[in-house]
C-alpha positions in Angstrom: -3.7 -6.0 -10.4 -3.7 -6.4 -14.2 -4.1 -9.6 -16.1 -0.3 -9.5 -17.0 0.5 -9.2 -13.3 -1.6 -12.2 -12.4 0.6 -14.3 -14.8 3.9 -13.2 -13.2 5.8 -15.9 -11.4 5.9 -15.7 -7.6 9.3 -16.1 -6.1 12.4 -16.3 -8.2 13.1 -16.1 -11.9 14.2 -19.3 -13.6 17.2 -18.3 -15.8 18.8 -20.7 -18.2 22.4 -21.0 -17.2 24.3 -23.5 -19.4 27.9 -22.2 -19.0 26.7 -18.5 -19.2 23.7 -16.4 -18.8 23.1 -14.7 -22.2 23.0 -11.0 -22.7 19.5 -9.6 -22.2 17.5 -6.6 -21.0 14.5 -6.7 -18.6 12.0 -3.9 -17.7 12.1 -4.8 -14.0 15.0 -4.7 -11.5 16.5 -8.2 -11.1 18.4 -9.2 -7.9 21.2 -11.8 -8.2 22.3 -13.5 -5.0 25.4 -15.6 -4.7 24.9 -19.0 -3.0 27.9 -21.3 -3.6 30.8 -22.0 -5.9 33.1 -19.8 -7.9 32.7 -16.1 -8.7 30.4 -15.0 -11.5 31.5 -12.2 -13.8 28.5 -10.0 -14.6 28.7 -7.6 -17.5 26.4 -4.6 -17.2 25.8 -2.2 -20.1 24.0 1.0 -19.0 21.6 3.1 -21.1 23.9 6.2 -20.8 26.7 4.3 -22.6 28.8 3.4 -19.6 29.5 -0.2 -18.7 31.1 -2.3 -16.0 32.0 -5.7 -14.7 30.7 -6.8 -11.3 31.8 -9.9 -9.5 29.2 -11.9 -7.7 30.9 -14.3 -5.4 32.2 -15.3 -1.9 35.3 -13.3 -1.6 34.0 -10.0 -0.4 37.4 -8.9 1.0 38.7 -9.0 -2.6 35.7 -7.1 -4.1 33.1 -9.8 -4.8 29.6 -8.8 -4.0 27.1 -11.3 -2.4 24.1 -9.6 -4.0 23.8 -7.5 -7.2 20.8 -5.4 -8.3 20.6 -5.2 -12.1 18.5 -2.1 -12.7 15.7 -2.2 -15.2 16.7 -1.3 -18.7 20.4 -2.5 -18.4 21.8 -5.1 -20.7 23.4 -7.8 -18.7 25.1 -11.2 -19.1 27.1 -13.4 -16.8 29.5 -16.3 -16.7 31.7 -18.0 -14.2 34.9 -15.9 -14.0 37.8 -17.4 -16.0 39.6 -20.0 -13.9 36.4 -21.0 -12.1 34.3 -24.1 -12.8 30.7 -23.6 -11.4 28.5 -21.4 -9.4 25.1 -21.5 -7.7 23.0 -18.3 -7.6 19.5 -17.1 -7.3 17.8 -14.4 -9.4 14.6 -12.8 -8.3 12.3 -10.1 -9.5 9.2 -8.4 -8.1 6.8 -8.4 -9.7 7.9 -11.8 -11.0 9.1 -12.7 -14.5 6.8 -13.1 -17.5 8.0 -14.1 -20.9 7.2 -10.7 -22.5 9.8 -9.1 -20.1 12.7 -10.8 -21.9 14.5 -8.9 -24.6 17.5 -10.5 -26.3 19.9 -8.2 -28.3 22.2 -8.2 -31.2 25.8 -9.0 -30.4 27.3 -6.9 -33.1 25.2 -3.8 -32.3 26.1 -4.0 -28.6 29.7 -4.7 -29.4 29.8 -1.5 -31.5 28.0 0.5 -28.8 30.3 -0.8 -26.0 33.7 -1.5 -27.7 35.7 -1.8 -24.5 33.7 -5.1 -23.9 33.2 -6.2 -27.5 34.8 -9.7 -27.0 33.0 -10.4 -23.8 29.7 -9.2 -25.3 30.1 -11.6 -28.2 30.9 -14.5 -25.9 27.7 -13.9 -24.0 25.4 -14.6 -27.0 24.0 -17.8 -28.4 24.0 -17.5 -32.2 20.5 -18.0 -33.6 18.8 -17.6 -30.2 15.4 -15.9 -30.3 15.3 -12.2 -29.3 12.1 -12.8 -27.3 11.6 -15.4 -24.6 9.4 -18.4 -25.6 6.0 -18.3 -24.0 6.3 -19.7 -20.5 3.7 -22.4 -19.9 4.4 -22.3 -16.1 2.7 -18.9 -16.0 -0.7 -20.7 -16.3 0.0 -23.1 -13.4 
């Protein structure tokens, strides 16, 4: 086990989710699990230039998924699907999350690279947010 691995959180990642989960890319697969509420709309931008929207929610008969694996190296962002109000979900990674894993992006660069989703991409960014995750003090707990 490396020093970096010893600092990885055990259990689940602790994403910030204030109305949406901002576009980001991680070097490790991340598993999102629906728990309660309204359906989440997850935008996935793949390295080969393809993209798609996946719905994480309770209505599996209408195409929602209860669990979504976001593969390493994919850009992703999520929000409650329009018309919904709230959602509870869990996101987990193994090995666990460390601050150095987080990579924010540039909204305009991604919008140009994935024009079919340009408006949604822009809506999933926080202007002025750092491109790297702040150092996580909890890693030392």
